[in-house]
MIBAZA-366531 format. One line per field, with one value per residue (C-alpha): residue number from 1; x, y, z. Coordinates in steps of 0.001 Angstrom, whole numbers, plus 524288, in hexadecimal, padded with zeros to 5 digits. Layout:
# MIBAZA-366531
num	(NUM, ...)
u	(X, ...)
v	(Y, ...)
w	(Z, ...)
***
This chain:
# MIBAZA-366531
num	(1, 2, 3, 4, 5, 6, 7, 8, 9, 10, 11, 12, 13, 14, 15, 16, 17, 18, 19, 20, 21, 22, 23, 24, 25, 26, 27, 28, 29, 30, 31, 32, 33, 34, 35, 36, 37, 38, 39, 40, 41, 42, 43, 44, 45, 46, 47, 48, 49, 50, 51, 52, 53, 54, 55, 56, 57, 58, 59, 60, 61, 62, 63, 64, 65, 66, 67, 68, 69, 70, 71, 72, 73, 74, 75, 76, 77, 78, 79, 80, 81, 82, 83, 84, 85, 86, 87, 88, 89, 90, 91, 92, 93, 94, 95, 96, 97, 98, 99, 100, 101, 102, 103, 104, 105, 106, 107, 108, 109, 110, 111, 112, 113, 114, 115, 116, 117, 118, 119, 120, 121, 122, 123, 124, 125, 126, 127, 128, 129, 130, 131, 132, 133, 134, 135, 136, 137, 138, 139, 140, 141, 142, 143, 144, 145, 146, 147, 148, 149, 150, 151, 152, 153, 154, 155, 156, 157, 158, 159, 160, 161, 162, 163, 164, 165, 166, 167, 168, 169, 170, 171, 172, 173, 174, 175, 176, 177, 178, 179, 180, 181, 182, 183, 184, 185, 186, 187, 188, 189, 190, 191, 192, 193, 194, 195, 196, 197, 198, 199, 200, 201, 202, 203, 204, 205, 206, 207, 208, 209, 210, 211, 212, 213, 214, 215, 216, 217, 218, 219, 220, 221, 222, 223, 224, 225, 226, 227, 228, 229, 230, 231, 232, 233, 234, 235, 236, 237, 238, 239, 240, 241, 242, 243, 244, 245, 246, 247, 248, 249, 250, 251, 252, 253, 254, 255, 256, 257, 258, 259, 260, 261, 262, 263, 264, 265, 266, 267, 268, 269, 270, 271, 272, 273, 274, 275, 276, 277, 278, 279, 280, 281, 282, 283, 284, 285, 286, 287, 288, 289, 290, 291, 292, 293, 294, 295, 296, 297, 298, 299, 300, 301, 302, 303, 304, 305, 306, 307, 308, 309, 310, 311, 312, 313, 314, 315, 316, 317, 318, 319, 320, 321, 322, 323, 324, 325, 326, 327, 328, 329, 330, 331, 332, 333, 334, 335, 336, 337, 338, 339, 340, 341, 342, 343, 344, 345, 346, 347, 348, 349, 350, 351, 352, 353, 354, 355, 356, 357, 358, 359, 360, 361, 362, 363, 364, 365, 366, 367, 368, 369, 370, 371, 372, 373, 374, 375, 376, 377, 378, 379, 380, 381, 382, 383, 384, 385, 386, 387, 388, 389, 390, 391, 392, 393, 394, 395, 396, 397, 398, 399, 400, 401, 402, 403, 404, 405, 406, 407, 408, 409, 410, 411, 412, 413, 414, 415, 416, 417, 418, 419, 420, 421, 422, 423, 424, 425, 426, 427, 428, 429, 430, 431, 432, 433, 434, 435, 436, 437, 438, 439, 440, 441, 442, 443, 444, 445, 446, 447, 448, 449, 450, 451, 452, 453, 454, 455, 456, 457, 458, 459, 460, 461, 462, 463, 464, 465, 466, 467, 468, 469, 470, 471, 472, 473, 474, 475, 476, 477, 478, 479, 480, 481, 482, 483, 484, 485, 486, 487, 488, 489, 490, 491, 492, 493, 494, 495, 496, 497, 498, 499, 500, 501, 502, 503, 504, 505, 506, 507, 508, 509, 510, 511, 512, 513, 514, 515, 516, 517, 518, 519, 520, 521, 522, 523, 524, 525, 526, 527, 528, 529, 530, 531, 532, 533, 534, 535, 536, 537, 538, 539, 540, 541, 542, 543, 544, 545, 546, 547, 548, 549, 550, 551, 552, 553, 554, 555, 556, 557, 558, 559, 560, 561, 562, 563, 564, 565, 566, 567, 568, 569, 570, 571, 572, 573, 574, 575, 576, 577, 578, 579, 580, 581, 582, 583, 584, 585, 586, 587, 588, 589, 590, 591, 592, 593, 594)
u	(81EAE, 82CF6, 83762, 83C78, 83895, 842DD, 84030, 8369D, 827F8, 821C0, 81386, 81251, 80CFD, 7FE99, 7FD13, 7FF9E, 7FBFE, 808E3, 81511, 82325, 82CA5, 83B4C, 842B3, 84FC9, 8589E, 85197, 84409, 83859, 82AC6, 81DF5, 812AD, 80496, 7FB85, 7EFA2, 7F47B, 7FF6A, 808AF, 8171A, 82015, 82EA9, 83087, 83ECC, 8476F, 85010, 8498C, 85649, 8589D, 865E7, 86422, 870C7, 8786F, 8854B, 88270, 88CCD, 88755, 87961, 8731D, 86BD2, 86FF2, 8662A, 86715, 85DF8, 854FF, 850F0, 84D51, 84043, 838CB, 82CD0, 82BB7, 82053, 81EB3, 817AB, 81A43, 81FAB, 82C44, 831BB, 84024, 84891, 856E2, 862AD, 86F8C, 86783, 859EB, 84EA7, 841E3, 834EB, 82916, 82009, 81F54, 82BAA, 82904, 83477, 8404D, 84AF2, 857EC, 858DC, 86624, 8740A, 879C1, 876AE, 87EFC, 88D28, 8920C, 89E45, 89E84, 8AAFF, 8AE6D, 8B6E5, 8B546, 8A76A, 8A3F4, 8AEFA, 8AECE, 8A441, 8A9C0, 8A9A0, 8AD40, 8A22E, 8A70C, 8AA19, 89C9E, 8969B, 89F3B, 89C8F, 88E0E, 888A0, 87FFC, 871E0, 866B0, 8606C, 855B1, 84DFB, 8464A, 83E53, 83A61, 82C06, 82E70, 83549, 83355, 8415A, 847E5, 84CFB, 85600, 85DAC, 86634, 86F93, 8741C, 88256, 88036, 87BE8, 8706C, 86CCA, 862FB, 85C93, 853D9, 85114, 84B8B, 858A7, 85F13, 8699F, 86DAC, 874EE, 87CA1, 876DE, 87C58, 87D82, 88BD9, 89354, 889E4, 8922F, 892A9, 8884F, 87F63, 8728C, 86885, 85D38, 852F8, 85183, 8451E, 8425C, 83AE4, 82CA0, 82D81, 83A60, 840BD, 84E9A, 84C91, 84FDB, 85307, 85C9B, 85D38, 86A65, 86CE3, 87AE9, 8786F, 87DED, 88B1A, 88960, 8858A, 8787E, 87873, 86D45, 86F97, 8651B, 866C4, 85E67, 85F9C, 8577E, 85F07, 85E73, 869F6, 873B3, 87504, 87112, 8708F, 870C0, 86430, 86605, 86555, 85CD2, 85D7F, 86353, 87217, 87113, 8653D, 866D3, 85CA0, 8546E, 84A9D, 8472A, 83A58, 8360F, 8280A, 82141, 818EB, 82267, 83041, 83A53, 83295, 83AA7, 83983, 844D4, 84565, 8519F, 8566E, 85233, 8446D, 83D47, 840CE, 83AE5, 840D5, 8394F, 84485, 8488A, 851C0, 8585B, 8549E, 84DCD, 845CC, 84003, 832A5, 83234, 8258A, 82108, 82909, 8314C, 83FCA, 84425, 84964, 84091, 843FF, 83A5E, 8308E, 825AB, 81BA4, 80E06, 804D1, 80601, 80BD0, 819FE, 81C7F, 828CB, 82E56, 83667, 840D9, 8393B, 82E5C, 824A1, 81E7C, 81AC5, 81260, 812CB, 80516, 80360, 8103E, 80981, 80C2A, 81ABB, 81894, 8136D, 81DB4, 82628, 83077, 82DFE, 81FFA, 81E34, 80FB7, 8046E, 803A5, 7F937, 7FE9A, 7F656, 7EFAB, 7EE90, 7E167, 7DA5D, 7D220, 7C5D9, 7CA8F, 7C3D2, 7C9DD, 7C80D, 7BBB4, 7BDF5, 7C9F7, 7CA7A, 7C6D3, 7D0D1, 7DE84, 7E6FF, 7F1FE, 7FC25, 7F622, 7FFA7, 7F9FC, 7FCF9, 7F528, 7EEE4, 7F21B, 7EAB5, 7DCAA, 7D872, 7DEC8, 7ECE7, 7EEA5, 7FC61, 80020, 80C5A, 80C55, 816BA, 81E75, 81462, 805CB, 7FD22, 7EF85, 7E8FE, 7EAD0, 7DDFB, 7DBBC, 7CEA7, 7C897, 7BF9D, 7B646, 7B37E, 7A812, 7B0EF, 7AC11, 7B5B1, 7B44A, 7BE45, 7C6DE, 7D29D, 7DA52, 7E75E, 7E1AE, 7D679, 7D81E, 7CC1A, 7C504, 7C2CB, 7B41D, 7AE2C, 7AD00, 7ABDE, 7BA02, 7BC2D, 7CB01, 7D6B0, 7DBE5, 7E71C, 7DD80, 7DAF9, 7E28A, 7E132, 7DB25, 7E4AB, 7E3C3, 7E80C, 7F706, 7FDDC, 80C5F, 816C4, 81A4B, 812EE, 8059C, 7FC88, 7EE0D, 7E4F8, 7D6D1, 7CEAA, 7C61B, 7BA4B, 7B095, 7ACD5, 7A94D, 79A9E, 7974A, 792E9, 791C5, 79A16, 7A233, 7A69A, 7B328, 7B380, 7B709, 7C4A1, 7CF7F, 7DE00, 7E829, 7EEFB, 7E55C, 7DA29, 7CDEC, 7C32C, 7B685, 7AABF, 7A49B, 7B081, 7AB41, 7A8D3, 7B2E1, 7B165, 7AD0D, 7B770, 7BBC8, 7C5C2, 7C6D0, 7CF2C, 7D880, 7DA59, 7E57A, 7E58A, 7F19D, 7F83A, 7EE98, 7F106, 7E798, 7EBD3, 7E2E1, 7E50E, 7DB50, 7D8C7, 7D2A0, 7CA60, 7C83B, 7C05B, 7C687, 7C9EC, 7C3D4, 7B69C, 7AD65, 7A212, 79B00, 79BF4, 78D1A, 78DAA, 7983F, 7900A, 78442, 78CC3, 7917E, 783C7, 77EB8, 78ADE, 78892, 77A6E, 77E5E, 788DC, 77EE3, 77579, 78064, 783DF, 775A9, 7750C, 781E4, 77DA3, 7710D, 777E5, 78266, 7783A, 77094, 77CFA, 7813A, 7740D, 7748C, 7826D, 77F04, 77316, 77B20, 78548, 77AB1, 7754E, 782B5, 78480, 77763, 77935, 779B8, 7767E, 76BBC, 75EFD, 76381, 75AB6, 75068, 75A94, 76074, 75348, 750CB, 75E2A, 75BDD, 74EC2, 75503, 7602D, 75674, 74F7C, 75C67, 76010, 75300, 75512, 7628F, 75CFA, 751EE, 759DA, 766D4, 76DE8, 77979, 78496, 7850B, 77BD5, 76E5B, 76457, 759AF, 75A3D, 7545C, 75DC2, 76926, 773C7, 76DAC, 76C44, 77A88, 77E4F, 778B3, 77D87, 78B9F, 78E5E, 78671, 7901A, 79B61, 795A5, 79388, 7A1A1, 7A714, 7A60A, 7A4D6, 796CC, 78973, 780D9, 7789B, 769C8, 7692E, 772C7, 76A23, 75DF8, 7641F, 76903, 75BBC, 7557F, 75EFF, 75F38, 7507A, 75248, 75C66, 752BB, 7489A, 7520C)
v	(825E3, 82967, 82674, 81A2C, 80F82, 8136B, 82202, 82A47, 82BDE, 83609, 83A8A, 84932, 84CBC, 8500F, 84B25, 83C7C, 83CAD, 84396, 83B4A, 83F6B, 834A4, 83588, 82DA2, 829C1, 834D4, 83F91, 83E5F, 84302, 83F4E, 8457A, 83BF9, 84096, 83580, 83CEF, 83DB1, 833B1, 83E02, 83D93, 84947, 84AB6, 85574, 8529B, 85DDA, 85ADF, 85357, 84DD6, 83FBD, 83C82, 82DE1, 82791, 8344A, 8363D, 83D6B, 847AA, 84B0A, 84EC5, 85AC6, 8534F, 84608, 83B37, 82C88, 820EF, 8268D, 834C8, 83976, 84059, 845F7, 84E68, 856B0, 852DA, 86156, 86B3D, 86F1C, 8613F, 8647B, 859E3, 85687, 84EEF, 84BED, 84B2E, 85007, 85C0F, 85D2D, 86260, 867EA, 86AF0, 87110, 870AE, 86250, 861DE, 86D3A, 87511, 870B1, 8771E, 871A9, 87358, 86D76, 86C92, 85F5C, 85793, 84BCB, 849DE, 84FEF, 85847, 8634B, 863AF, 85557, 852AD, 84886, 844A8, 842D9, 83947, 82AAA, 82141, 81C29, 824C7, 8229F, 82426, 83143, 83657, 83294, 83A3F, 8461C, 84615, 846F8, 83976, 83AB8, 83F71, 841F2, 834FF, 838F5, 84545, 8473E, 853C1, 855BA, 85406, 85DB9, 8693C, 86D47, 871D4, 86633, 85C2F, 85084, 84B5D, 83F3F, 83BAA, 82EC3, 831FF, 832C5, 8407F, 84628, 85458, 85D0A, 86A12, 87133, 87D00, 876F7, 87535, 8825D, 87BCC, 86DB3, 8664E, 859BA, 8516A, 84434, 83A49, 83960, 82E11, 82B6E, 825BB, 82B03, 82598, 821F5, 823C5, 82B56, 82286, 82A6B, 83500, 83622, 843C9, 842B0, 8469E, 84953, 850C2, 8598A, 85643, 84797, 83F74, 83148, 82D3D, 81FF8, 81D4D, 812CE, 80E76, 801B7, 8079C, 8075B, 7F91B, 7FD48, 7F716, 7FBAB, 80442, 812CA, 81B27, 82843, 830DC, 83F60, 847EB, 854A0, 857CB, 84EF9, 854B4, 84744, 839D9, 82C8B, 81F57, 8179C, 809C8, 800FA, 7F54F, 7F6F3, 7EB81, 7EC2A, 7EAA7, 7F250, 80008, 80A2A, 81000, 81802, 81C8D, 82306, 82959, 82717, 8345E, 83197, 82BE1, 83167, 826C5, 81C8C, 819C9, 81099, 80C60, 80570, 7FD82, 7F3C8, 7E956, 7EE2B, 7F796, 7FB69, 80380, 80B54, 8100D, 8180F, 8218B, 817F2, 8136A, 80567, 7FEF8, 7F2A1, 7EBD6, 7EFE6, 7E559, 7DE09, 7D852, 7E1BE, 7DA6D, 7D9FF, 7E474, 7F233, 7FD24, 80908, 812E0, 81496, 81E40, 81FE8, 82299, 8258F, 819B9, 810C8, 80DD7, 80BDD, 80519, 80550, 7F90D, 7F49A, 7ECBA, 7E853, 7F369, 7FC5F, 7F752, 7FDC2, 7FB76, 7FF67, 807CA, 809F0, 81184, 8065E, 808AF, 816A4, 811E1, 807B7, 80C52, 802BF, 7F485, 7EFD5, 7E7D8, 7E468, 7E38B, 7F0F5, 7F642, 80117, 80D03, 80A77, 81470, 81994, 80F41, 8132D, 80C45, 80997, 7FE7C, 7F5A2, 7F7CB, 7F05A, 7F178, 7E907, 7DFBE, 7D168, 7C90C, 7CCC2, 7C19C, 7BD45, 7C248, 7CFD9, 7DA60, 7E094, 7E6BB, 7E8F4, 7F4B4, 7F8EE, 7F1CF, 7F689, 7FA2A, 7FCFC, 7F88D, 7F423, 7F1B3, 7EBAD, 7E62A, 7D9BD, 7D4B6, 7C84C, 7BFD6, 7C21D, 7B96E, 7B76D, 7BCF8, 7CAAF, 7D1E1, 7DE2A, 7E514, 7F0B8, 7F8B2, 802B4, 8104E, 80AA4, 800D6, 7F505, 7EAFD, 7EB80, 7E11A, 7D7AF, 7D019, 7C57A, 7BEE4, 7B187, 7B1FC, 7B151, 7B6BE, 7AD5F, 7B15B, 7B270, 7A8E0, 7AECB, 7A9FC, 7AAE3, 7AC8B, 7ADE4, 7A67B, 7A847, 7B084, 7BBDA, 7BA9C, 7BCF4, 7B338, 7B956, 7BB19, 7BD2F, 7C9AA, 7C996, 7C7AD, 7C6B0, 7CBBC, 7D978, 7E1AF, 7DD65, 7E3F7, 7E18A, 7E87B, 7EA84, 7ECF8, 7F70A, 7EE52, 7E993, 7DB37, 7D3D4, 7D0F1, 7C2A7, 7BC14, 7AE0E, 7B0A2, 7BBFE, 7C108, 7C562, 7D125, 7CF65, 7D4EF, 7CD73, 7D072, 7C5AA, 7C694, 7D085, 7CDAB, 7CC20, 7CE9C, 7C749, 7D034, 7D5F7, 7D89B, 7E274, 7F0F6, 7FB75, 80091, 80EA1, 81946, 81C92, 819B0, 80B65, 804AF, 7F9B3, 7F09F, 7E6C8, 7DC5A, 7D3DB, 7CD02, 7D296, 7E07F, 7E946, 7F4EC, 7FE7C, 8086F, 8117D, 80F65, 819C0, 8145D, 81EC2, 81FE3, 81E3E, 82C9B, 82B85, 827AE, 83249, 829DE, 83003, 828E8, 82742, 81F71, 816A7, 81446, 810D5, 8077B, 80100, 7FFA8, 7F8EB, 7F067, 7EBED, 7E898, 7E102, 7D9CF, 7D61B, 7D101, 7C952, 7C333, 7BF21, 7B927, 7B205, 7ACF2, 7A783, 7A0F2, 79B19, 7961A, 78F47, 7895E, 784BF, 77E19, 77790, 772B3, 76D86, 76633, 75F93, 75BA6, 756B8, 74DB8, 7477F, 74640, 73F48, 7361C, 727D8, 72A71, 721D7, 72919, 7352A, 733D7, 73CE8, 74729, 74615, 74812, 753FD, 75990, 75775, 75E73, 76A24, 76A0D, 76A21, 775A8, 77D06, 779C9, 77EE3, 78B3E, 78CDA, 78B56, 794C8, 79EC0, 79D32, 79B4B, 7950D, 79CD2, 7A2BC, 79E4C, 79FCB, 7A6C0, 7B032, 7BCCB, 7B880, 7ADAF, 7AFBA, 7ADA6, 7B759, 7C15F, 7BF96, 7C0BF, 7CE88, 7D2A7, 7CE54, 7D6E4, 7E1D2, 7E1F7, 7E1CC, 7ED5D, 7F51B, 7F381, 7F6C4, 8059B, 810A2, 8142A, 813F7, 80879, 80B19, 80ADB, 7FE55, 7F7AC, 7FB21, 7F676, 7E988, 7E713, 7E9C9, 7E041, 7D51F, 7D738, 7D525, 7C8CA, 7C43A, 7C69F, 7BE98, 7B391)
w	(7B1D6, 7B373, 7A9A6, 7B01F, 7B98D, 7C395, 7C4AB, 7CC70, 7CA62, 7D356, 7D301, 7D471, 7E1EA, 7E128, 7D330, 7D221, 7C3AF, 7C101, 7C2DC, 7C0E8, 7BD37, 7BB54, 7B154, 7ABD9, 7A796, 7AF14, 7A933, 7B111, 7AC6C, 7B07B, 7AED1, 7AF2A, 7B2C1, 7AE09, 7A010, 79F9F, 79A37, 79DC5, 79C86, 79EDB, 7A8FD, 7AC3E, 7B0C7, 7A502, 799DF, 79463, 7987A, 79E17, 79C81, 797DD, 79891, 79F74, 7AC4F, 7A9B5, 79C4E, 79FB3, 7A57E, 7B000, 7B501, 7B7C3, 7B9C4, 7B8EF, 7C34D, 7C29F, 7D056, 7D1E1, 7DD6C, 7DFAE, 7EBD4, 7F49D, 7F7F8, 7EF2D, 7E481, 7E322, 7DC19, 7D33C, 7D4C0, 7CB2E, 7CC8D, 7C3A5, 7C938, 7CCDA, 7D28B, 7CA5B, 7CF8A, 7C901, 7CF81, 7C3B5, 7C03D, 7B80D, 7AED3, 7B41B, 7BBDF, 7C3D9, 7C837, 7D6F3, 7D9CE, 7D50C, 7D1A5, 7DDF7, 7DA85, 7DE2A, 7D17D, 7D2BD, 7C8AF, 7C0C1, 7C220, 7B615, 7AB65, 7AF13, 7A0BB, 79E39, 7A03B, 7A46C, 7B143, 7BD56, 7CB61, 7D510, 7D9E0, 7CC52, 7C739, 7D249, 7D035, 7C19F, 7C437, 7C1CF, 7CDD5, 7CDAF, 7D700, 7DAB2, 7E448, 7E7A6, 7F442, 7F5D2, 803F9, 80787, 8129B, 80C0F, 7FDE7, 7FBBD, 8025B, 7F891, 7FA7D, 7EED7, 7EDB6, 7E2D4, 7DD48, 7E019, 7EEBB, 7F2C6, 7FA4F, 7F7F2, 7FEF7, 7FC1E, 805BA, 7FD30, 7F0D6, 7EA11, 7EC75, 7F481, 7F667, 80115, 80034, 80B28, 8070E, 81239, 81664, 81099, 80576, 7FA92, 7ECB5, 7E395, 7EEC6, 7E7B1, 7EFA3, 7EBFF, 7F33A, 7FD87, 8059F, 80AD0, 81788, 81801, 82696, 82872, 81E50, 8227D, 821CE, 815E4, 812E4, 80847, 8019C, 7FB45, 7F10B, 7EE42, 7E72B, 7DA83, 7E153, 7E57A, 7F328, 7F6B3, 804C9, 809D0, 80BA0, 811DC, 818B6, 8218D, 82486, 82D82, 82BCB, 81D3E, 81A28, 823C8, 829E7, 82525, 82B74, 824D5, 826B2, 821AC, 82DAA, 82A4D, 81B92, 813ED, 812A6, 803F1, 7FFD1, 7FA8D, 7FE3B, 7F354, 7FB0F, 808C0, 80CAD, 8194B, 81D6B, 81C42, 82843, 83228, 8327D, 8346D, 82CF3, 820C9, 8153A, 80CA2, 7FFA3, 7FD02, 7F2FF, 7FCCD, 7FF9E, 808A3, 81692, 82186, 82CA8, 8388A, 83E3A, 8338B, 82D12, 8398C, 83673, 82AFB, 8297E, 81D8C, 8189D, 80E4E, 8118C, 80470, 7FC31, 7F21E, 7F505, 7EBA1, 7EB8E, 7F047, 7E820, 7ED93, 7F87A, 7FABD, 80575, 80053, 80B76, 8144B, 809EF, 8069A, 7F80A, 7F317, 7E54E, 7E365, 7D9F0, 7CFF1, 7D929, 7D760, 7E17D, 7EEED, 7F949, 807EE, 80BE6, 817FB, 81EF3, 829DB, 8339D, 831BD, 8362E, 8433A, 8468C, 851CF, 8568E, 859CA, 85B63, 867D2, 86750, 85DDA, 8578C, 84E71, 845E4, 8424D, 83535, 82A57, 825D4, 81DC9, 81214, 80D79, 7FFA5, 7F89B, 7EE78, 7DFF7, 7DC4D, 7CDA8, 7CC05, 7C0AC, 7C171, 7C8CA, 7C4B6, 7BF85, 7C862, 7BEBF, 7BD97, 7C26B, 7CE8A, 7DB83, 7E7D5, 7EE11, 7FBE9, 806A7, 80727, 814D6, 821DB, 82305, 83117, 83627, 84313, 84956, 85173, 85AE4, 85871, 85F50, 860AB, 868FF, 863AA, 8578E, 8526D, 8505A, 84863, 849B6, 842DF, 84BA0, 845C2, 84B56, 8532A, 859E8, 85249, 84CFD, 83E36, 83A91, 8420E, 83D08, 8440B, 8421A, 84584, 83BC4, 82D10, 82628, 81D37, 80F3C, 80CA8, 8031A, 7F597, 7E7B6, 7E323, 7D48A, 7D501, 7DA6F, 7E82E, 7E2BF, 7E2AA, 7F149, 7FDBD, 808B2, 814DF, 82000, 82E89, 8352C, 83488, 84190, 83E82, 847D4, 843A7, 839D8, 834BE, 82B0B, 8291E, 81FAA, 8239A, 8177D, 81E9D, 81CAA, 8268B, 827CA, 81B72, 81A63, 81CDA, 8105F, 80BE5, 7FFF4, 7FB07, 7EDC4, 7E743, 7DE5F, 7D023, 7D2CE, 7D999, 7DA84, 7DC77, 7E97B, 7EEAC, 7F7BB, 7EF85, 7F989, 7FB13, 7F9D3, 801A6, 80A1A, 813FB, 81317, 8163B, 82411, 82593, 82627, 833E0, 83E68, 84238, 84C61, 848EB, 85483, 8550E, 85FA0, 86108, 86C53, 87617, 871B0, 86A38, 8620D, 85B16, 85058, 84995, 83B26, 8329C, 8278A, 81D28, 810BA, 8037F, 80101, 7F37F, 7F91C, 7FDFE, 802CA, 80E7B, 81B73, 81BB3, 80F08, 81493, 820C4, 8184B, 81087, 81D0D, 82281, 81650, 8157F, 82379, 82038, 81409, 81BD4, 8262E, 81BDA, 81563, 82272, 824A0, 81716, 81944, 8269D, 820D8, 81578, 81E34, 827C9, 81D05, 8175B, 824D4, 8273D, 819EC, 81C3F, 829BD, 824BF, 81A3C, 82450, 82D80, 82306, 821AB, 8305D, 831FB, 82691, 82AFF, 8392D, 83EF1, 840AE, 83966, 82D8F, 8331A, 83688, 828E9, 822A9, 82B20, 827D2, 81955, 81A13, 820DE, 81710, 80BF0, 8121E, 8137F, 80579, 80112, 808F6, 80307, 7F570, 7F802, 7FF6E, 7F88A, 80552, 7FE95, 7F8AF, 7EB1E, 7E0A1, 7E6D9, 7DEA2, 7E24D, 7E9EE, 7F6D2, 7FAC6, 80405, 7F9DB, 7F086, 7FB5B, 7FF2D, 7F0D5, 7F128, 7FE92, 7FC5A, 7F065, 7F6A3, 801F1, 7F83A, 7F0F4, 7FD6B, 801CF, 7F464, 7F506, 7FEE9, 7FBB4, 801FD, 7FDC9, 7F1C8, 7F235, 7E9E6, 7F32C, 7FEB3, 7F789, 7F3A0, 80166, 80774, 7FDDE, 8004D, 80EEA, 80EE3, 806D4, 810A1, 81BB4, 81468, 8115F)
***
């Protein structure tokens, strides 16, 4: 979208189909996703790429800083050595600052020679704006950082500027990013990168008084890992995230101390971070975008955890998977994964836990809907598998590690009992390809999550909400649930009958072998063979075996209708259709007769 892979791309607030992207030499592109058209709306349409800084009207470097105010009318800001502002989408621009770099007007001989001392390069005006941070609290409050080591602040929309650089910040300390607080106008966080000067140490500063005073905030960061970005959580003040050349870090005390937040993130530089709702998104150096789903548990951690603790879960939405994926993707097909579908449940366990950990979901009527245990690994239901195991995930027990644990409940009730299950035509390598039917989504409402560990029980409310795109009335959902329960009950009856017949047949065959050769057992063997023949005849007539029986009145054929009927019912938030009701009534009667 933008001119280069290293610059900024920012969707316009309120209209995500319009994206502004900066580029090399001061370019600014406006991309319209509805038409695909791209226009150059730069404050100055003459590229400075490859030009001597002292010979151009506006100076820019490899990265052209860009920002859009989160406050209406969402002014667009672009930086050179001065700051530009547009309030009409880039059609007209105004310059709202003087030269904000360390340039000293009147410095002689700046156009001569190719080698400059550090100080002379700064005085001659080689520095430019490197980061822009409009405040989300006050429309006229703007923080600006330069690549030659200065921090500037305006509180009146650019009419006047203050130098609020942290004391002792060396020349050519590049202000990589400034984060203007969403909770306090006077608070800002500055990430400083000095690796261009062969200084790989971390530099990060915090102010709570509009830059009058700053404090360093690097305790716990790696000694050789420069800081590229720092972000304050917009919900919980004091919760900070930092991206460094050595990975991601988190602070729970406003930068007083830091600890790694690496998890499964590749060991690479984190160049930018953003918080989208409850998710933390990281832009890495050469390793793509990564998302840490649901950071809300971090907002609830307060000091050391001494016992089993269940953290408050975020609202969970009943969003089903895409049912129209292609046939199984090859292993070498480029792909990524969606966020976890369901309720993300986080809990913290002490160093040692005696006995199993149990997690229960209790519905609004007080009934336990689902129960999960750390000492029981679920068994994968039997299904006709048409793909390799690479397309499946092995079932796992409820995690019970010391420290933080995360479990995702899929918001579904119990799976109907069937003799055999199906897979859909679509399977994704590395993702869990579910056996169908898998259980229907529970009704919207407030549930209770109950964690029992080490003799202690903790409970937190969980709100289960509709997919906001779905407008199905509650009465239709209730009707769907009632029919699903009836189909599940019929499936269980059919399965019980088939399993009972198979068990009798297996036992009779075993009995014949046990009696063989025993004195006086001939009569018993004959009787067992006659009963076995009767059971075999019943199996043939009723189709009590597994797949392959013909006819519509045998147990296998009835189950072959009920199983996909349950799958269809759980596939969408809709009331059952009249044909579905008619078919179920017919096959339930056939089940009664069988």
